Structures are given as structure tokens and as C-alpha cells.
VOPA-777067 format. One record per residue (C-alpha): x, z, y; residue number from 0; residue in three letters. Coordinates in Angstrom, 3 decimals. Each point is the difference from the previous one (the first is absolute). Layout:
(rec (X, Z, Y), NUM, ala)
...
//
This chain:
(rec (0.868, 20.141, 26.799), 0, met)
(rec (-0.808, -0.212, -3.747), 1, lys)
(rec (-3.871, 0.028, 1.144), 2, asp)
(rec (0.660, -2.967, 2.372), 3, lys)
(rec (1.677, -1.890, -2.770), 4, leu)
(rec (-2.940, 0.548, -1.928), 5, lys)
(rec (-2.182, -1.785, 2.617), 6, asp)
(rec (2.038, -3.262, -0.563), 7, ile)
(rec (-1.973, -2.463, -1.883), 8, thr)
(rec (0.525, -3.579, -0.826), 9, pro)
(rec (-2.418, -1.199, 2.413), 10, phe)
(rec (1.638, 1.915, 2.927), 11, gly)
(rec (3.506, -1.460, -1.109), 12, ile)
(rec (-1.497, -3.654, -0.102), 13, phe)
(rec (-1.705, 0.353, 3.366), 14, ile)
(rec (3.246, 1.658, 1.481), 15, phe)
(rec (2.449, -2.852, -1.223), 16, phe)
(rec (-2.280, -2.840, 0.791), 17, val)
(rec (-0.973, 1.048, 3.175), 18, thr)
(rec (3.675, 1.101, 0.926), 19, gly)
(rec (1.184, -3.295, -1.143), 20, gly)
(rec (-2.245, -1.958, 2.087), 21, phe)
(rec (0.756, 1.874, 3.070), 22, leu)
(rec (3.572, -0.630, -0.649), 23, leu)
(rec (-0.589, -3.560, -0.146), 24, tyr)
(rec (-1.741, -0.062, 3.208), 25, leu)
(rec (3.041, 1.882, 1.434), 26, leu)
(rec (2.438, -2.496, -1.167), 27, phe)
(rec (-1.968, -2.856, 0.760), 28, thr)
(rec (-0.297, 1.056, 3.750), 29, cys)
(rec (3.865, 0.443, -0.217), 30, lys)
(rec (0.903, -3.207, -1.848), 31, ser)
(rec (-3.468, -2.332, 0.344), 32, gly)
(rec (-1.283, -2.271, -2.767), 33, ser)
(rec (3.238, -0.025, -2.073), 34, thr)
(rec (-1.185, 3.481, -1.455), 35, val)
(rec (-3.326, -1.815, -0.799), 36, thr)
(rec (1.850, -3.094, -1.668), 37, asp)
(rec (1.599, 2.294, -2.360), 38, phe)
(rec (-3.126, 1.431, -1.505), 39, phe)
(rec (-2.151, -3.172, -0.149), 40, met)
(rec (-0.085, -2.121, -3.178), 41, met)
(rec (2.853, -2.667, -0.101), 42, glu)
(rec (1.078, 1.044, 3.341), 43, asn)
(rec (-2.272, -2.758, 1.668), 44, thr)
(rec (-3.293, -0.408, 1.899), 45, asp)
(rec (-2.724, 0.013, -2.466), 46, leu)
(rec (-2.898, 1.190, 2.151), 47, ala)
(rec (-3.060, -0.063, -1.861), 48, phe)
(rec (1.164, -2.868, -1.845), 49, cys)
(rec (-1.908, 0.482, -3.182), 50, asp)
(rec (-3.553, -0.135, 1.699), 51, leu)
(rec (1.217, -3.118, 2.213), 52, lys)
(rec (1.831, -1.769, -2.725), 53, met)
(rec (-2.847, 0.197, -2.425), 54, his)
(rec (-2.768, -0.792, 2.811), 55, ile)
(rec (2.453, -3.125, 0.778), 56, asn)
(rec (-0.392, -1.122, -3.750), 57, phe)
(rec (-3.577, 0.355, -0.683), 58, val)
(rec (-1.304, -2.258, 2.565), 59, ser)
(rec (-0.723, -2.597, -2.661), 60, glu)
(rec (-1.441, 2.102, -2.849), 61, pro)
(rec (-0.450, -2.513, -2.819), 62, lys)
(rec (3.751, -1.198, 0.558), 63, gln)
(rec (1.257, 3.410, 0.157), 64, leu)
(rec (1.899, 0.734, -3.072), 65, tyr)
(rec (1.402, -3.589, 0.185), 66, phe)
(rec (1.306, 0.216, 3.593), 67, ser)
(rec (2.019, 3.324, -0.286), 68, met)
(rec (3.480, -0.523, 1.482), 69, pro)
(rec (1.389, 2.281, -2.801), 70, phe)
(rec (-1.667, 1.359, -3.443), 71, ala)
(rec (0.269, 3.776, 1.398), 72, gly)
(rec (-2.503, -0.819, 2.759), 73, ala)
(rec (-2.326, -1.279, -2.481), 74, gly)
(rec (-0.194, 2.680, -2.603), 75, cys)
(rec (-2.700, 2.099, 1.608), 76, phe)
(rec (-3.800, -0.628, -1.702), 77, pro)
(rec (-2.616, -1.558, 1.913), 78, pro)
(rec (-1.613, 2.910, 1.111), 79, leu)
(rec (2.890, 0.873, 2.249), 80, ala)
(rec (-0.248, -3.399, 1.643), 81, tyr)
(rec (-3.570, 0.294, 0.265), 82, phe)
(rec (0.431, 2.785, 2.538), 83, ile)
(rec (2.940, -1.921, 1.787), 84, tyr)
(rec (-2.338, -2.866, 0.250), 85, tyr)
(rec (-2.425, 2.136, 1.909), 86, cys)
(rec (2.507, 0.985, 2.389), 87, phe)
(rec (1.251, -3.776, 0.120), 88, cys)
(rec (-3.812, -0.947, 1.154), 89, arg)
(rec (0.194, 2.577, 2.679), 90, leu)
(rec (3.072, -1.735, 1.527), 91, leu)
(rec (-1.464, -3.590, -0.235), 92, ser)
(rec (-3.602, -0.301, 1.545), 93, trp)
(rec (1.311, -2.045, 2.774), 94, leu)
(rec (1.237, -2.412, -2.210), 95, gly)
(rec (3.765, 0.355, -0.890), 96, ala)
(rec (0.648, 1.792, -3.110), 97, arg)
(rec (3.074, 2.010, -0.866), 98, pro)
(rec (2.466, -1.838, -2.175), 99, gly)
(rec (-1.350, -3.483, 0.368), 100, arg)
(rec (-0.373, -0.625, 3.668), 101, asp)
(rec (1.718, 3.036, 1.587), 102, met)
(rec (2.196, 2.614, -0.860), 103, asp)
(rec (-1.648, 3.271, -0.234), 104, ile)
(rec (2.590, 1.692, 2.655), 105, asp)
(rec (-1.236, -2.595, 2.522), 106, glu)
(rec (-3.768, 0.534, -0.297), 107, met)
(rec (-1.825, 2.096, 2.671), 108, ser)
(rec (-1.293, 3.018, -2.003), 109, tyr)
(rec (2.684, 0.460, -2.607), 110, thr)
(rec (1.517, 3.204, 1.326), 111, asn)
(rec (-3.809, 1.379, 0.286), 112, leu)
(rec (-0.762, -0.480, -3.242), 113, leu)
(rec (3.319, 1.429, -1.070), 114, val)
(rec (-0.597, 3.197, 1.958), 115, val)
(rec (-3.397, 0.430, -1.375), 116, tyr)
(rec (0.919, -0.995, -3.405), 117, tyr)
(rec (2.941, 3.240, 0.427), 118, ser)
(rec (-2.565, 1.986, 1.577), 119, ile)
(rec (-2.487, -0.490, -3.357), 120, phe)
(rec (3.042, 0.541, -2.252), 121, val)
(rec (0.825, 3.255, 1.563), 122, ala)
(rec (-3.702, 1.633, 0.016), 123, ile)
(rec (-0.269, -0.947, -3.531), 124, leu)
(rec (3.333, 1.808, -0.963), 125, ile)
(rec (-1.199, 3.010, 2.320), 126, leu)
(rec (-3.405, -0.070, -2.126), 127, val)
(rec (1.958, -0.217, -2.919), 128, ala)
(rec (2.101, 3.030, 0.522), 129, val)
(rec (-2.528, 2.301, 1.560), 130, cys)
(rec (-2.529, -0.812, -2.740), 131, ile)
(rec (2.324, 2.056, -2.474), 132, trp)
(rec (-0.408, 3.125, 1.693), 133, gly)
(rec (-2.120, 2.485, 2.167), 134, lys)
(rec (2.637, 0.711, 2.498), 135, asn)
(rec (-0.186, -3.010, 2.457), 136, met)
(rec (2.706, 1.288, 2.235), 137, lys)
(rec (2.375, -0.061, -2.783), 138, arg)
(rec (-1.294, -3.512, -1.014), 139, gly)
(rec (0.512, -1.115, 3.626), 140, leu)
(rec (3.678, 1.256, -0.241), 141, ile)
(rec (0.758, -1.720, -3.440), 142, leu)
(rec (-1.482, -3.200, 1.477), 143, phe)
(rec (2.028, -0.221, 2.994), 144, ile)
(rec (3.040, 1.111, -1.666), 145, ala)
(rec (-0.375, -2.883, -2.536), 146, leu)
(rec (-0.319, -2.244, 2.736), 147, leu)
(rec (3.446, 1.239, 1.133), 148, leu)
(rec (1.712, -0.794, -3.371), 149, thr)
(rec (2.145, -2.727, -1.101), 150, thr)
(rec (-2.135, -1.853, -2.481), 151, pro)
(rec (-3.004, 0.088, 2.446), 152, phe)
(rec (1.798, -0.541, 3.380), 153, phe)
(rec (2.732, -2.029, -0.953), 154, ala)
(rec (-2.106, -1.593, -2.815), 155, gly)
(rec (-3.335, -0.538, -0.714), 156, gly)
(rec (-1.501, 0.232, 3.436), 157, met)
(rec (2.983, -1.935, 1.899), 158, ser)
(rec (-0.722, -2.683, -1.937), 159, val)
(rec (-3.700, 0.464, -0.657), 160, ala)
(rec (-0.092, -0.421, -3.583), 161, asn)
(rec (-2.962, 0.439, -2.177), 162, ser)
(rec (1.667, 2.912, -1.893), 163, thr)
(rec (-1.293, 2.491, 2.794), 164, met)
(rec (-3.508, -0.633, -0.421), 165, pro)
(rec (0.281, -0.218, -3.794), 166, val)
(rec (1.793, 3.551, -0.097), 167, met)
(rec (-2.734, 1.401, 2.018), 168, ala)
(rec (-2.927, -1.439, -1.872), 169, ala)
(rec (1.676, 1.136, -3.269), 170, leu)
(rec (0.381, 3.341, 1.508), 171, leu)
(rec (-3.678, 0.223, 0.763), 172, ile)
(rec (-0.966, -1.581, -3.067), 173, ala)
(rec (1.775, 2.924, -2.091), 174, leu)
(rec (-1.921, 2.411, 2.130), 175, arg)
(rec (-3.372, -1.303, -0.681), 176, leu)
(rec (0.662, -0.630, -3.906), 177, lys)
(rec (-0.549, 3.508, -0.758), 178, asp)
(rec (-3.099, 0.585, 2.611), 179, ala)
(rec (-3.271, 1.444, -1.122), 180, lys)
(rec (-2.129, -2.888, 1.600), 181, glu)
(rec (-0.206, -2.997, -2.068), 182, ala)
(rec (0.236, -2.439, 3.065), 183, trp)
(rec (3.260, 1.534, 0.841), 184, lys)
(rec (1.229, -0.587, -3.582), 185, arg)
(rec (-1.148, -3.490, 0.101), 186, glu)
(rec (1.448, -0.409, 3.229), 187, ala)
(rec (3.634, 1.010, -1.361), 188, ala)
(rec (-0.520, -2.880, -2.760), 189, leu)
(rec (-0.682, -2.401, 2.629), 190, leu)
(rec (2.933, 1.068, 2.255), 191, leu)
(rec (2.328, -0.201, -2.845), 192, ile)
(rec (-1.175, -3.551, -1.076), 193, ala)
(rec (0.587, -1.175, 3.703), 194, val)
(rec (3.266, 1.350, -0.135), 195, cys)
(rec (0.926, -1.766, -3.146), 196, ala)
(rec (-1.598, -3.010, 1.176), 197, gly)
(rec (2.495, -0.202, 2.891), 198, met)
(rec (3.103, 1.542, -1.546), 199, lys)
(rec (-0.561, -0.250, -3.868), 200, ile)
(rec (2.189, 2.941, -0.962), 201, tyr)
(rec (-2.487, 2.791, 1.439), 202, pro)
(rec (-2.243, -1.162, -3.366), 203, ala)
(rec (2.342, 2.874, -1.826), 204, val)
(rec (-2.041, 2.668, 1.346), 205, phe)
(rec (-3.002, -1.326, -2.197), 206, gly)
(rec (2.457, 1.960, -2.593), 207, leu)
(rec (-1.350, 3.299, 1.435), 208, leu)
(rec (-3.494, -0.744, -0.979), 209, tyr)
(rec (1.171, -0.771, -3.368), 210, leu)
(rec (1.954, 3.052, -0.403), 211, arg)
(rec (-2.991, 2.050, 1.108), 212, glu)
(rec (-2.184, -1.954, -2.616), 213, lys)
(rec (-2.451, -1.276, 2.783), 214, arg)
(rec (-0.229, -2.989, -1.869), 215, phe)
(rec (-3.398, -1.110, 1.585), 216, lys)
(rec (1.645, 0.137, 3.505), 217, glu)
(rec (3.188, -1.874, -1.123), 218, ala)
(rec (-2.218, -2.953, -1.416), 219, ala)
(rec (-1.577, -0.122, 3.452), 220, arg)
(rec (3.308, 0.085, 1.574), 221, leu)
(rec (1.099, -2.920, -2.090), 222, thr)
(rec (-3.055, -1.920, 0.989), 223, val)
(rec (0.610, 0.681, 3.705), 224, tyr)
(rec (3.627, -1.044, -0.431), 225, gly)
(rec (-0.666, -3.085, -1.722), 226, ile)
(rec (-2.541, -1.270, 2.344), 227, val)
(rec (2.044, 0.922, 3.294), 228, leu)
(rec (2.999, -1.609, -1.526), 229, phe)
(rec (-1.560, -3.211, -1.437), 230, phe)
(rec (-2.975, -0.812, 2.113), 231, cys)
(rec (2.361, -0.590, 3.258), 232, pro)
(rec (1.777, -2.863, -1.464), 233, phe)
(rec (-3.217, -2.145, 0.289), 234, ala)
(rec (0.905, -0.215, 3.846), 235, ala)
(rec (3.718, -0.217, -0.568), 236, phe)
(rec (0.453, -3.126, -2.215), 237, gly)
(rec (-2.039, 1.017, -3.172), 238, gly)
(rec (1.514, -0.240, -3.533), 239, leu)
(rec (2.955, -2.222, 1.485), 240, thr)
(rec (0.689, 2.688, 2.713), 241, gly)
(rec (0.201, 2.883, -2.553), 242, met)
(rec (2.434, -1.806, -2.330), 243, met)
(rec (2.041, -0.742, 3.052), 244, lys)
(rec (-0.207, 3.735, 0.811), 245, trp)
(rec (1.153, 0.911, -3.298), 246, leu)
(rec (3.148, -2.302, 0.169), 247, asp)
(rec (0.664, 1.757, 3.270), 248, asn)
(rec (-0.226, 3.214, -1.581), 249, val)
(rec (2.147, -0.974, -2.762), 250, arg)
(rec (2.611, -1.483, 2.263), 251, glu)
(rec (0.101, 3.344, 2.243), 252, thr)
(rec (0.344, 2.256, -3.164), 253, met)
(rec (3.137, -2.237, -1.198), 254, gly)
(rec (1.988, 0.982, 3.509), 255, tyr)
(rec (3.171, 1.652, -0.494), 256, cys)
(rec (2.004, 0.558, 2.853), 257, asn)
(rec (3.094, 1.793, 0.649), 258, phe)
(rec (-0.546, 2.723, 2.658), 259, gly)
(rec (-3.620, 0.436, -0.707), 260, arg)
(rec (-0.373, 3.608, -1.287), 261, ile)
(rec (-3.799, 0.682, 0.888), 262, gln)
(rec (-0.924, -0.707, -3.588), 263, cys)
(rec (1.282, 0.953, -3.437), 264, ile)
(rec (0.976, -3.545, -0.911), 265, lys)
(rec (1.850, -0.905, 2.947), 266, glu)
(rec (1.558, 3.146, 0.248), 267, leu)
(rec (1.404, -0.274, -3.537), 268, leu)
(rec (1.174, -3.657, 0.941), 269, tyr)
(rec (1.826, 1.501, 3.263), 270, thr)
(rec (1.735, 2.927, -1.795), 271, leu)
(rec (1.095, -2.054, -3.002), 272, gly)
(rec (1.279, -2.808, 2.319), 273, ser)
(rec (1.887, 2.422, 2.240), 274, ala)
(rec (1.531, 1.577, -3.353), 275, ala)
(rec (1.262, -3.420, -0.876), 276, gly)
(rec (-2.728, -0.178, -2.770), 277, ile)
(rec (-2.225, -2.647, -0.635), 278, glu)
(rec (-3.153, 1.209, -1.592), 279, leu)
(rec (-1.809, -2.580, -2.402), 280, pro)
(rec (-3.455, -1.172, 1.174), 281, gly)
(rec (-1.517, 1.574, -2.795), 282, leu)
(rec (1.224, 3.535, 0.972), 283, val)
(rec (-1.192, -0.448, 3.387), 284, leu)
(rec (-3.355, -1.049, -1.016), 285, ser)
(rec (-0.337, 2.958, -2.740), 286, ile)
(rec (1.072, 2.831, 2.087), 287, ile)
(rec (-2.603, -0.212, 2.540), 288, pro)
(rec (-2.724, -0.366, -2.730), 289, leu)
(rec (1.545, 3.224, -1.247), 290, leu)
(rec (-0.287, 1.883, 3.159), 291, phe)
(rec (-3.278, -1.426, 0.429), 292, leu)
(rec (-1.421, 1.276, -3.316), 293, gly)
(rec (1.910, 3.443, 0.567), 294, leu)
(rec (-2.177, 0.379, 3.064), 295, met)
(rec (-3.094, -0.763, -1.525), 296, ile)
(rec (0.702, 2.249, -2.945), 297, phe)
(rec (0.680, 3.068, 2.196), 298, leu)
(rec (-2.804, -0.753, 2.109), 299, ala)
(rec (-2.490, -0.146, -2.894), 300, ala)
(rec (1.226, 2.842, -1.791), 301, thr)
(rec (1.262, 2.318, 2.760), 302, gly)
(rec (-1.632, 3.121, 0.880), 303, lys)
(rec (0.608, 0.421, 3.892), 304, asp)
(rec (-2.212, -1.712, 2.076), 305, lys)
(rec (2.685, -0.890, 2.649), 306, tyr)
(rec (2.761, -1.082, -2.395), 307, arg)
(rec (-2.828, -2.285, -1.543), 308, arg)
(rec (-0.681, -1.619, 3.416), 309, val)
(rec (3.649, -0.311, 0.846), 310, phe)
(rec (0.979, -1.764, -3.199), 311, phe)
(rec (-2.901, -2.618, 0.601), 312, leu)
(rec (1.467, -0.381, 3.685), 313, cys)
(rec (3.410, -0.381, -1.336), 314, ala)
(rec (-1.241, -3.229, -1.882), 315, val)
(rec (-0.956, -1.265, 3.336), 316, met)
(rec (2.964, 0.811, 1.686), 317, ala)
(rec (2.600, -1.091, -2.224), 318, phe)
(rec (-1.180, -2.282, -2.592), 319, tyr)
(rec (-1.098, -3.060, 2.208), 320, pro)
(rec (2.938, -2.532, 0.607), 321, thr)
(rec (0.911, -0.690, 3.380), 322, ser)
(rec (-1.614, 3.020, 1.318), 323, ala)
(rec (1.079, 1.201, 3.478), 324, tyr)
(rec (0.155, 3.542, 1.359), 325, arg)
(rec (-3.359, 0.505, 0.971), 326, tyr)
(rec (-1.117, 0.553, -3.672), 327, thr)
(rec (1.809, 3.402, 0.086), 328, leu)
(rec (-3.491, 0.644, 2.034), 329, cys)
(rec (-1.639, 0.371, -3.509), 330, tyr)
(rec (2.056, 2.868, -0.530), 331, leu)
(rec (-1.677, 2.009, 2.473), 332, ala)
(rec (-3.074, 0.003, -1.542), 333, ile)
(rec (0.679, 3.085, -2.738), 334, pro)
(rec (1.751, 1.870, 2.801), 335, phe)
(rec (-2.809, -0.211, 2.563), 336, ile)
(rec (-2.316, 1.136, -2.675), 337, met)
(rec (2.270, 2.979, -0.779), 338, tyr)
(rec (0.666, 0.780, 3.641), 339, phe)
(rec (-3.959, 0.180, 0.910), 340, met)
(rec (-1.072, 1.716, -3.453), 341, glu)
(rec (2.734, 2.551, 0.067), 342, lys)
(rec (0.237, 1.362, 3.402), 343, glu)
(rec (0.328, 3.600, -1.032), 344, glu)
(rec (2.369, -0.362, -2.954), 345, glu)
(rec (3.277, 1.993, 0.630), 346, arg)
(rec (1.378, 0.510, -3.520), 347, lys)
(rec (1.675, -3.351, -1.167), 348, leu)
(rec (2.300, -1.092, -2.617), 349, gly)
(rec (3.640, -1.048, 0.564), 350, pro)
(rec (-1.092, -3.767, -1.222), 351, met)
(rec (-2.826, -0.043, 2.360), 352, leu)
(rec (1.997, 0.973, 2.926), 353, trp)
(rec (2.783, -2.630, -0.769), 354, leu)
(rec (-2.944, -2.551, -0.351), 355, glu)
(rec (-1.477, 0.770, 3.354), 356, cys)
(rec (3.484, -0.001, 1.901), 357, val)
(rec (0.822, -3.047, -1.372), 358, ser)
(rec (-3.378, -1.610, 0.945), 359, phe)
(rec (0.840, 1.378, 3.397), 360, thr)
(rec (3.521, -1.397, 0.387), 361, leu)
(rec (-1.378, -3.334, -1.351), 362, leu)
(rec (-2.741, -0.352, 2.732), 363, tyr)
(rec (1.686, 1.746, 2.946), 364, ala)
(rec (1.989, -2.239, 2.281), 365, leu)
(rec (3.514, 0.222, -1.219), 366, pro)
(rec (1.324, 0.119, 3.856), 367, val)
(rec (2.978, 2.175, -0.617), 368, leu)
(rec (1.203, -2.335, -2.723), 369, tyr)
(rec (-0.363, -2.840, 2.534), 370, gly)
(rec (1.981, 1.895, 2.470), 371, leu)
(rec (2.765, 0.415, -2.560), 372, leu)
(rec (-0.316, -3.786, -0.691), 373, leu)
(rec (-0.085, -0.465, 3.866), 374, gly)
(rec (-3.062, -1.859, -0.438), 375, phe)
(rec (1.947, -3.084, -1.175), 376, arg)
(rec (-2.147, -2.864, -1.612), 377, leu)
(rec (0.886, -1.094, -3.699), 378, asn)
(rec (-1.061, -3.846, -0.582), 379, tyr)
(rec (2.286, -0.362, -3.106), 380, asp)
(rec (-2.804, -0.753, -2.304), 381, tyr)
(rec (-3.853, -0.566, 0.347), 382, tyr)
(rec (-1.863, 3.215, 0.826), 383, thr)
(rec (2.721, 2.182, -1.150), 384, leu)
(rec (0.244, 1.969, 3.228), 385, thr)
(rec (1.714, 3.572, 0.576), 386, tyr)
(rec (-3.549, 1.574, 0.240), 387, val)
(rec (-1.058, -1.805, -3.096), 388, glu)
(rec (2.851, 1.650, -1.864), 389, ile)
(rec (-1.015, 3.247, 1.176), 390, trp)
(rec (-3.567, -0.517, -0.840), 391, leu)
(rec (0.539, -1.189, -3.714), 392, tyr)
(rec (2.492, 2.839, -0.827), 393, val)
(rec (-2.465, 2.383, 0.930), 394, trp)
(rec (-3.073, -2.072, -1.565), 395, ala)
(rec (1.628, -0.390, -3.554), 396, tyr)
(rec (1.425, 3.709, 0.136), 397, leu)
(rec (-3.886, 1.164, 0.749), 398, leu)
(rec (-0.988, -2.359, -2.826), 399, leu)
(rec (2.793, 1.675, -2.439), 400, ile)
(rec (-1.037, 3.626, 1.072), 401, leu)
(rec (-3.656, -0.555, -0.334), 402, val)
(rec (0.742, -1.452, -3.537), 403, thr)
(rec (2.197, 2.717, -1.129), 404, val)
(rec (-2.598, 2.720, 1.457), 405, his)
(rec (-2.583, -1.459, -2.157), 406, glu)
(rec (2.165, -0.563, -3.473), 407, phe)
(rec (0.970, 4.167, 0.949), 408, ser)
(rec (-3.499, 1.004, 0.195), 409, glu)
(rec (-0.883, -1.742, -3.002), 410, arg)
(rec (2.751, 1.478, -2.042), 411, lys)
(rec (-1.018, 3.659, 1.587), 412, arg)
(rec (-3.549, -0.430, -0.998), 413, asn)
(rec (0.830, -1.236, -3.703), 414, arg)
(rec (2.287, 3.256, -0.126), 415, lys)
(rec (-2.928, 2.073, 1.331), 416, ala)
(rec (-2.139, -0.954, -2.961), 417, leu)
//
């Protein structure tokens, strides 16, 4: 019995709970219908592939893009992201009608075909990103399939076709290529990080890894790539006036603070304070997220464990941006994918690492039993604050606390050993 227990690994636990959760989901869906799926999806409404379709609708008039957005949050992406969406727009508009201007994208003939092949491309990119981290292709394929069955992927990024998915995969590939022997692979890593930053801004924090390793020439080239990919596309999207409008959209988005939004540090504080009857000053709501950002960057810059360093950078992307949604939790998979693929033979794990892996598993696996206890009831009381959202972010913030405590405890232990 003891020998069998020794064979249990965090990877095995993750696969067991994720696949078991999805099988239970299928079982209860066959019994109760789409009510079960409604319970797990964001905002309990039909948002199928909305982030892809919405932005293709917006981009049909490139020069007016940032001035015609229906809300600021939709126009806070840099123009490189919209260049890609514009290419998709052109694929749908050869016969005259353009999405958003002449016809709604859902009414166009080949929209579903585009969505299918976009999803296939993203899935293949994630598969490559996972498998590139290890030599065991079977293990990589199992992990890839399991990830697609998790809450942040299945009921988050993939279901709404958010660009977080390809960015996450590209960052994983870049991190693998970053330390390759071949110069072209290292250069490809720089370009991938620059592209990711050009699409989402926050992946720029991964440039810190080059500074930490004193690879200043590569850091300089990364900066140049980032500047070119960020600023040049503005030429097709309103020029200088478009850039100023984009900045206004970003400032407005960063100023959001809604009750019930627990997906980012700022709005979590506001929600908890309001629930406790405490009105936190705006200065506090602005400073604490910045302190969190500073702490994560400090820990990533000075930490010795490469998995925790990457985790802290991913935590910036998952918890710092205002008006984030659950799909940003997919970024937290990056360090665990690296660990699962590189440490497949490891058996002796400390209690902190076990707690972290179990928390990650409970965060990612579909919480079907939790839904069963609630009768798969829907919660519409507050914007985005679903029952599943509460479950996800309890485990997400617990995971953040555990990894941070682990880092400080390791530092304390190392100081005593000196």
C-alpha cells in the first residue's frame, strides 16, 4: 500500500481530477441538459466565441477603430491584436459586405468556418507549447487534452475564443526557446515575447527574465522588437490620434471598480470592502494593486526557483489587469505545465509543493460536485459573480498565497543555511 502511495504524483492527481470532473459533467449534462453547462459558463449567458466575433465586428473601419468602440474596455488592446482581427475581417468580406459595417458577423456565410479553424489553430499551438517542454510526447498529449477539459480553458478562454489562449501558448514556447543553444531559437523567443506584448501588453514583464540573467543585449533587442510591434501598427489604426484615444480607453478601463468583480486585485478589494460595509478610499484601491505588482516583480527578479519566478510573472497577468475575466487564470498553467513536463520522474516533494499542486488541480478541474450541492442554480445577483467564479477565485488566491509563502520560507531557510 505504501509503495502504491509513493507512486502518486501531482501530475497523476491533476489528470485524475480533471478527467473525472469532465466525465461527471457529461453524466449530469445527459441527465439535466444544458442547465449544467449554463452553470459553468461565464456570466451564465451564451458568449460563444464572442471575443473573436466582437473584435472582428469592431475592426471593419481600421482608422476609426478606437473612436467607434461601444465601450472603453473593448478598445484597450494594442493595434497589433487588431491587425490580426482585421485579417480575419478581410477573410469574411471579399464578397462586399463587411462585418460590423454592412452585416453582423453572425449573419455572414463563413463565420462558423473561420471560428472552427481558428479554434483548431489555437489548440494545435497549445499542443506544441505543452509537448515542447518534454521528451515524453504521450505525457504531453495527455496533459494537453486534460487542459482543454478544465474550467479556465473549457468554460473560459476556448469557449469565448479569447486571445489569452494563443498568447499563453506563445509564451510557453518562448520560455522553452529562450535558453536554447541555437541562436535562431533564442531570437525567435524574443520575437514571440514581443508579439505577445504587442497583443496584450502585460507579457512585457517576461523581459525581466533577461535582465535578471544579465542578458542585456537580448533585453535590448527585445525592447526594440516590442517598440516596433507596438507603435508601427498604429499607422493603420488612426495614427497619433488613434494612439491617444487608445490611451484614454486604457485609463478609463483601469479606472473601473465594480462590486462583484473579484477577478483582479483592485476590484476584489473593493468588493470585499463593500461587503464588509467599508468604503475604501480611491487612493488605497490604486496603491495596493501597485504594491502587489511590485511584490510580484521583486520576487520574480530575485527568486532562485525558475517555476516560482515564472508563476509570479504569470500572476501579474492573471490578477493585476482591471476588468479581467476567468480566462486570465490560464496564464497560471504556464509554470505547472513546465513543472509537470520536466519533473515527470520526481517523487520526493515537500508539503508546500503538494499543497500548491492540489490547489492548482482544484482551481482547474470542473467543480461538478460543488455544482451538484448547489443544484446547478444560476446566480445573477452581480455582474460576473457566478457561483463558479467564487469557487475559482477562492482557489486562485489561495494558490497565489501558497506560492508566495513558499518563496519567503525558502528564502528564510537559505539565509539560515549560510
